[in-house]
PLY file of the C-alpha trace (Angstrom):
ply
format ascii 1.0
element vertex 209
property float x
property float y
property float z
element edge 208
property int vertex1
property int vertex2
end_header
0.00 0.00 0.00
1.14 3.55 -0.72
2.98 5.09 2.24
0.82 8.19 2.01
-2.35 6.13 2.32
-0.81 4.39 5.33
-0.04 7.76 6.87
-3.63 8.88 6.38
-5.02 5.66 7.89
-2.64 5.92 10.82
-3.66 9.51 11.46
-7.32 8.62 11.14
-6.87 5.81 13.65
-5.33 8.22 16.13
-8.21 10.66 15.69
-10.76 7.88 16.12
-9.00 6.84 19.30
-9.17 10.40 20.60
-12.85 10.63 19.73
-13.53 7.40 21.62
-11.75 8.75 24.65
-13.65 12.01 24.56
-16.94 10.34 23.65
-17.68 12.88 20.92
-18.14 10.90 17.71
-19.73 13.84 15.92
-16.32 15.49 15.77
-14.74 12.63 13.79
-15.60 14.05 10.31
-14.10 17.36 11.37
-10.99 15.62 12.63
-10.60 13.82 9.33
-11.00 17.05 7.34
-8.36 18.74 9.47
-6.08 15.75 8.98
-6.58 15.89 5.23
-5.93 19.63 5.17
-2.62 19.06 6.95
-1.43 15.86 5.33
-2.38 16.40 1.68
-0.08 19.41 1.13
2.70 17.58 2.96
2.21 14.48 0.84
2.05 16.58 -2.33
5.32 18.38 -1.54
7.02 15.14 -0.56
5.96 13.51 -3.83
7.21 16.48 -5.84
10.54 16.33 -4.04
10.82 12.60 -4.69
10.14 13.09 -8.41
12.64 15.95 -8.52
15.34 13.80 -6.95
14.60 10.92 -9.33
14.80 13.27 -12.33
18.07 14.73 -11.06
19.52 11.26 -10.49
18.46 10.12 -13.97
19.92 13.28 -15.54
23.22 12.62 -13.77
23.14 8.99 -14.91
22.58 10.05 -18.52
25.43 12.57 -18.28
27.76 9.90 -16.90
26.73 7.52 -19.70
27.48 10.19 -22.30
30.85 10.98 -20.76
31.73 7.30 -20.63
30.61 6.81 -24.23
32.66 9.76 -25.45
35.70 8.39 -23.64
35.22 4.97 -25.24
34.71 6.54 -28.67
37.85 8.63 -28.29
39.82 5.56 -27.22
38.58 3.49 -30.18
39.27 6.34 -32.64
42.80 6.83 -31.28
43.62 3.17 -32.02
43.04 3.59 -35.76
46.50 3.67 -37.43
46.49 7.08 -39.09
49.85 6.74 -40.88
49.08 3.45 -42.62
47.87 3.54 -46.24
44.11 3.24 -46.56
42.68 0.46 -48.71
39.15 -0.76 -49.46
39.45 -4.46 -48.71
36.85 -7.17 -49.18
36.13 -7.38 -45.43
35.79 -3.60 -45.18
33.45 -3.47 -48.17
31.22 -6.29 -46.90
31.24 -4.80 -43.42
30.33 -1.31 -44.59
27.40 -2.73 -46.56
26.04 -4.41 -43.43
26.58 -1.32 -41.29
24.73 0.82 -43.83
21.81 -1.63 -43.68
21.89 -1.63 -39.88
21.87 2.16 -39.78
18.89 2.25 -42.17
17.05 -0.24 -39.96
17.88 1.83 -36.88
16.02 4.79 -38.37
12.85 2.66 -38.37
13.11 1.74 -34.68
10.31 3.59 -32.88
11.88 3.61 -29.42
14.15 6.71 -29.28
16.63 5.36 -26.71
16.99 2.04 -28.49
17.35 3.81 -31.85
20.11 6.02 -30.41
21.93 2.98 -29.00
21.87 1.18 -32.36
23.25 4.29 -34.09
26.07 4.35 -31.50
26.82 0.71 -32.30
26.99 1.54 -36.01
29.41 4.39 -35.25
31.67 1.95 -33.41
31.41 -0.49 -36.29
32.57 2.26 -38.66
35.69 2.79 -36.52
36.47 -0.93 -36.57
36.03 -0.97 -40.35
38.36 2.00 -40.66
40.90 0.04 -38.60
40.55 -2.85 -41.07
41.16 -0.48 -43.99
44.43 0.62 -42.36
45.72 -2.94 -41.98
48.00 -4.44 -44.67
45.80 -7.55 -45.02
42.37 -8.87 -44.05
43.34 -10.89 -40.99
41.05 -13.62 -39.56
39.83 -11.14 -36.94
38.88 -8.67 -39.68
36.99 -11.32 -41.63
35.28 -12.51 -38.44
34.13 -8.97 -37.71
32.60 -8.49 -41.15
31.07 -11.95 -41.41
30.19 -12.85 -37.81
29.97 -9.80 -35.55
28.02 -7.65 -37.99
25.82 -10.58 -39.01
24.85 -11.04 -35.35
23.98 -7.35 -35.18
21.72 -7.72 -38.22
20.10 -10.83 -36.67
19.44 -8.92 -33.45
17.83 -6.08 -35.39
15.64 -8.50 -37.32
14.48 -10.12 -34.08
13.77 -6.66 -32.70
11.52 -5.89 -35.65
9.76 -9.24 -35.33
9.05 -8.56 -31.66
7.84 -5.04 -32.44
4.88 -6.52 -34.31
3.56 -8.16 -31.12
1.09 -6.35 -28.86
3.03 -7.45 -25.77
6.11 -5.68 -27.11
4.24 -2.41 -27.59
2.90 -2.56 -24.02
6.17 -3.73 -22.48
7.20 -2.06 -19.18
10.14 0.32 -19.03
12.29 -2.37 -17.36
12.07 -4.54 -20.48
13.00 -1.57 -22.67
16.10 -1.09 -20.52
17.01 -4.78 -20.84
16.71 -4.50 -24.61
19.06 -1.51 -24.68
21.54 -3.32 -22.43
21.49 -6.35 -24.74
22.38 -4.18 -27.73
25.03 -2.39 -25.67
27.02 -5.63 -25.50
27.84 -5.14 -29.18
29.99 -2.12 -28.31
32.04 -4.21 -25.88
32.42 -6.96 -28.50
33.40 -4.46 -31.21
36.05 -2.86 -28.99
37.58 -6.26 -28.26
37.55 -7.20 -31.93
39.28 -3.94 -32.85
42.11 -4.92 -30.48
42.27 -8.38 -32.08
42.47 -6.84 -35.55
45.29 -4.53 -34.49
47.17 -7.38 -32.82
46.88 -9.67 -35.85
47.84 -6.83 -38.19
50.94 -6.14 -36.11
51.88 -9.80 -36.07
51.48 -10.08 -39.86
53.88 -7.17 -40.30
56.43 -8.81 -38.01
56.38 -12.00 -40.09
57.12 -10.15 -43.31
0 1
1 2
2 3
3 4
4 5
5 6
6 7
7 8
8 9
9 10
10 11
11 12
12 13
13 14
14 15
15 16
16 17
17 18
18 19
19 20
20 21
21 22
22 23
23 24
24 25
25 26
26 27
27 28
28 29
29 30
30 31
31 32
32 33
33 34
34 35
35 36
36 37
37 38
38 39
39 40
40 41
41 42
42 43
43 44
44 45
45 46
46 47
47 48
48 49
49 50
50 51
51 52
52 53
53 54
54 55
55 56
56 57
57 58
58 59
59 60
60 61
61 62
62 63
63 64
64 65
65 66
66 67
67 68
68 69
69 70
70 71
71 72
72 73
73 74
74 75
75 76
76 77
77 78
78 79
79 80
80 81
81 82
82 83
83 84
84 85
85 86
86 87
87 88
88 89
89 90
90 91
91 92
92 93
93 94
94 95
95 96
96 97
97 98
98 99
99 100
100 101
101 102
102 103
103 104
104 105
105 106
106 107
107 108
108 109
109 110
110 111
111 112
112 113
113 114
114 115
115 116
116 117
117 118
118 119
119 120
120 121
121 122
122 123
123 124
124 125
125 126
126 127
127 128
128 129
129 130
130 131
131 132
132 133
133 134
134 135
135 136
136 137
137 138
138 139
139 140
140 141
141 142
142 143
143 144
144 145
145 146
146 147
147 148
148 149
149 150
150 151
151 152
152 153
153 154
154 155
155 156
156 157
157 158
158 159
159 160
160 161
161 162
162 163
163 164
164 165
165 166
166 167
167 168
168 169
169 170
170 171
171 172
172 173
173 174
174 175
175 176
176 177
177 178
178 179
179 180
180 181
181 182
182 183
183 184
184 185
185 186
186 187
187 188
188 189
189 190
190 191
191 192
192 193
193 194
194 195
195 196
196 197
197 198
198 199
199 200
200 201
201 202
202 203
203 204
204 205
205 206
206 207
207 208
């Protein structure tokens, strides 16, 4: 039961007890009105303060997420070898085709937060593809990224669209929306790791030459 309702019932019980002690039951309605006049504004202000604190906490959480994302983006971008010659390899071409399709599909996602997360994933994929273009050869990690990692992203998007046709999906609680975003967020972690694998294999291939 709502804590405010409990407070009202508790206060009413006290007033009823007082009325029983005084033997003046006709004053009970007046007592209740006085109690309401006192408690309702207090409850209203307390609820407003609670909502304000929740909004402030969520705003801070969003700011921290953005700062963390920018840091991760900067880190991934800094790993791209800028001095290496750029080439349009088979893995890069196939990968860019899939990323373009994923970005087009993201524009059709109706949930704003989920749509923004998928666009972020596509941005990370572009940085990994740029890393592949700067490598001398398409290493196994580069091929795996284009063929496996990006294919899994496309599969996840297709499942998302299939679920979006269901009534249960449209009426899903906010907690399920958050879980969906978190599931897609794992792609960023996977892409970052694969970028490191591509760089490591590219370095090793140069050492063997």
